[in-house]
N, C-alpha and C positions, 0 to 999 in steps of 0.2 A: 089739110096740113101740107106744108111745104115738104117736098121730097126731092132729094138729090141723089142720083145713082150713077156712080162712075163705072166705066168699063174700058177695055182696050189695053190694059197693062200686060206685061209679059217680059220675056227675056230677049235682050238684044245685045249684039257685040258693040264694043266701043267704036265710035265713028258712025254707027248706024242711026236709024230713025224709027220713031214710034209715035202714034197718035192716040191719045186717050180722050174719052168722051164723058160728058156728064149730062144725063137726062134730067131736066128740071120740070116739076109739076106742082100743082096745088095753089098757084098764085099767078097774078099778072105781074111781070117783072119790069114794068115800064120805068120805074124810078129806082131800080136796083143796080148795084155793082155785082158782077159775078167774077169769081176768081179761083185760082189754083194755089194750093199750098202743098208742101211735101214734108215728110218726116222720116229721117233715117233712124235706125236702131240706136238708142242711147242719146239721141239728140233732140233738140227742141224743134217743134213744127215751125217752118219758115215760109214766108211769102214767096211766091214764084211769079205770078202775073195776075192782072185783072182787066176787065173790060166793062164799059158802061153798056148796059143792055140795049138802050135806045139809040144813043149816038155813036156807039162803036169805038170810042176813045179807049186807048190801051195804056198799060203801064207794066214794066218788067223789072224784076230784080236784076242787079248788075251781073250776077253770076250766070244768068241765062240769056241776057240781051244779045241779040244777033243769032242765037241758036234756036230759041223757042218762039213759036207764034201762037197767040191766043186768038180764037175766032168763035163765032156763034152762028147758029141758024135759028132765027126767031120763029119761023114757021114750025120748026120741029121742037122748039124749046130745048135746044141742045147746045152745050158749050163744048169746045174742043181745045186741046193743047197739042200742037204739032211740035215734036221734039226732034231736032236734027243734031248731028255731030255730038252724039251722046258720049258722056264720059262716065267712068265707074263711079265718080262722086255724085252723079245724078241718081244713083240707086236710092230708092225711097218708096214709101207709100204716098201716092199722090191723091189729094183730096180736093174736091170742089167745094166752094162755099158761096154764100150770098149775103149781101148786106144792103139795106135801104140807105140811100144817101143821108149822111149825117149820123149814122149809127154804127155800131160795131158789127163784125162778122157774126151773124146769128145762126144761120142754117148751114149744116155740114153734111156731106155724104159720108159713106163708110170707107171709102178709099179703094184704090187699085194699085197693086204692087208693080213697080217698074224695076227691073234688075238689069244692069249694064255690066257685061263681062269684059275682061281685058284679054 
């Protein structure tokens, strides 16, 4: 089975940085897109960023572009999200997800809490 496990969340002050990780297992992700979503209390889950597992192409939501960087370590089957210049509105549970090209986001982790204080 595909398993996605997030880690690295925590409390950080506004303007600070944090890196969250997602360990992926159970499948070869050659033709997959891996991504990050987030959900704040009372709000819908929203897309943050994605990366093609094989060619490394990336995409970002406008709200995080220039502040967040998605990356991966194929040898470790690990996805990362480096978050800089954090704002209180970035506070959310951050989830990693996976989708094969041409299909919907199918696999999800359990999430890791990121809290940005002012």
